[in-house]
ZARO-358299 format. One record per residue (C-alpha): x, y, z; residue number from 1. Coordinates in nm, 2 decimals. Each point is the difference from the previous one (the first is absolute). Last residue first. Layout:
BEGIN
+--------+--------+--------+-----+
!   east !  north !     up !  nr !
+--------+--------+--------+-----+
!      X !      Y !      Z ! NUM !
...
+--------+--------+--------+-----+
***
This chain:
BEGIN
+--------+--------+--------+-----+
!   east !  north !     up !  nr !
+--------+--------+--------+-----+
!   4.08 !   2.04 !   0.76 !  89 !
!  -0.08 !  -0.32 !   0.18 !  88 !
!  -0.38 !   0.02 !  -0.02 !  87 !
!   0.00 !   0.12 !  -0.36 !  86 !
!   0.23 !  -0.29 !  -0.11 !  85 !
!  -0.22 !  -0.25 !   0.19 !  84 !
!  -0.33 !   0.12 !  -0.16 !  83 !
!   0.02 !  -0.26 !  -0.28 !  82 !
!   0.05 !  -0.28 !   0.25 !  81 !
!  -0.30 !   0.12 !   0.20 !  80 !
!  -0.22 !   0.02 !  -0.30 !  79 !
!   0.10 !  -0.35 !  -0.10 !  78 !
!  -0.07 !  -0.13 !   0.35 !  77 !
!  -0.34 !   0.17 !   0.01 !  76 !
!  -0.09 !  -0.14 !  -0.34 !  75 !
!   0.09 !  -0.35 !   0.11 !  74 !
!  -0.19 !   0.03 !   0.32 !  73 !
!  -0.31 !   0.13 !  -0.17 !  72 !
!   0.01 !  -0.28 !  -0.26 !  71 !
!   0.04 !  -0.26 !   0.27 !  70 !
!  -0.30 !   0.13 !   0.18 !  69 !
!  -0.22 !   0.01 !  -0.31 !  68 !
!   0.11 !  -0.35 !  -0.11 !  67 !
!  -0.05 !  -0.14 !   0.35 !  66 !
!  -0.35 !   0.14 !   0.05 !  65 !
!  -0.21 !  -0.31 !  -0.09 !  64 !
!   0.25 !  -0.27 !   0.08 !  63 !
!   0.11 !   0.18 !   0.31 !  62 !
!  -0.36 !   0.04 !   0.12 !  61 !
!  -0.07 !  -0.37 !  -0.07 !  60 !
!   0.31 !  -0.11 !   0.19 !  59 !
!  -0.09 !   0.22 !   0.30 !  58 !
!  -0.36 !  -0.12 !   0.00 !  57 !
!   0.12 !  -0.37 !  -0.01 !  56 !
!   0.24 !   0.07 !   0.29 !  55 !
!  -0.28 !   0.17 !   0.19 !  54 !
!  -0.23 !  -0.30 !  -0.05 !  53 !
!   0.27 !  -0.24 !   0.10 !  52 !
!   0.09 !   0.19 !   0.32 !  51 !
!  -0.35 !   0.05 !   0.11 !  50 !
!  -0.09 !  -0.37 !  -0.04 !  49 !
!   0.33 !  -0.10 !   0.17 !  48 !
!  -0.09 !   0.17 !   0.32 !  47 !
!  -0.30 !  -0.21 !   0.08 !  46 !
!  -0.24 !   0.18 !   0.24 !  45 !
!  -0.33 !  -0.10 !  -0.14 !  44 !
!  -0.26 !   0.18 !   0.21 !  43 !
!  -0.23 !   0.04 !  -0.30 !  42 !
!  -0.05 !   0.38 !   0.05 !  41 !
!   0.35 !   0.05 !   0.13 !  40 !
!   0.15 !  -0.19 !  -0.29 !  39 !
!  -0.21 !   0.19 !  -0.25 !  38 !
!   0.10 !   0.33 !   0.15 !  37 !
!   0.37 !  -0.09 !   0.01 !  36 !
!  -0.01 !  -0.13 !  -0.36 !  35 !
!  -0.15 !   0.34 !  -0.10 !  34 !
!   0.26 !   0.20 !   0.19 !  33 !
!   0.28 !  -0.21 !  -0.13 !  32 !
!  -0.13 !   0.03 !  -0.36 !  31 !
!  -0.01 !   0.38 !   0.03 !  30 !
!   0.35 !   0.01 !   0.15 !  29 !
!   0.15 !  -0.23 !  -0.25 !  28 !
!  -0.15 !   0.21 !  -0.29 !  27 !
!   0.12 !   0.32 !   0.16 !  26 !
!   0.35 !  -0.13 !   0.05 !  25 !
!   0.03 !  -0.13 !  -0.36 !  24 !
!  -0.13 !   0.32 !  -0.15 !  23 !
!   0.20 !   0.24 !   0.23 !  22 !
!   0.35 !  -0.14 !  -0.02 !  21 !
!   0.10 !   0.15 !  -0.34 !  20 !
!  -0.16 !   0.34 !   0.06 !  19 !
!   0.15 !   0.02 !   0.35 !  18 !
!   0.34 !  -0.10 !  -0.12 !  17 !
!  -0.02 !   0.26 !  -0.28 !  16 !
!  -0.10 !   0.27 !   0.26 !  15 !
!   0.29 !  -0.11 !   0.21 !  14 !
!   0.24 !   0.04 !  -0.29 !  13 !
!  -0.14 !   0.34 !  -0.10 !  12 !
!   0.04 !   0.11 !   0.36 !  11 !
!   0.36 !  -0.12 !   0.01 !  10 !
!   0.07 !   0.18 !  -0.32 !   9 !
!  -0.15 !   0.33 !   0.13 !   8 !
!   0.19 !  -0.04 !   0.33 !   7 !
!   0.33 !  -0.04 !  -0.19 !   6 !
!  -0.08 !   0.30 !  -0.21 !   5 !
!  -0.07 !   0.21 !   0.31 !   4 !
!   0.31 !  -0.12 !   0.17 !   3 !
!   0.21 !   0.12 !  -0.29 !   2 !
!   0.18 !  -0.23 !  -0.24 !   1 !
+--------+--------+--------+-----+
***
């Protein structure tokens, strides 16, 4: 395996990790900002409110996009396993 091939595979893996992590992280980020704005406007500084709302948003996001994300991960893994003979030789 050449260094260029290794870097290509590492790049593909990082790209996949970004694709899999983006939807839940963006949802939690958006909800966190909204909850922060609401808490600042109402001067309610309870930490558990933000945590519970973000946890619910994360669960909802994973419920909605989980099938897509798991399908992408499985297809990436299958493609990687199929490319192993070409990567070694």
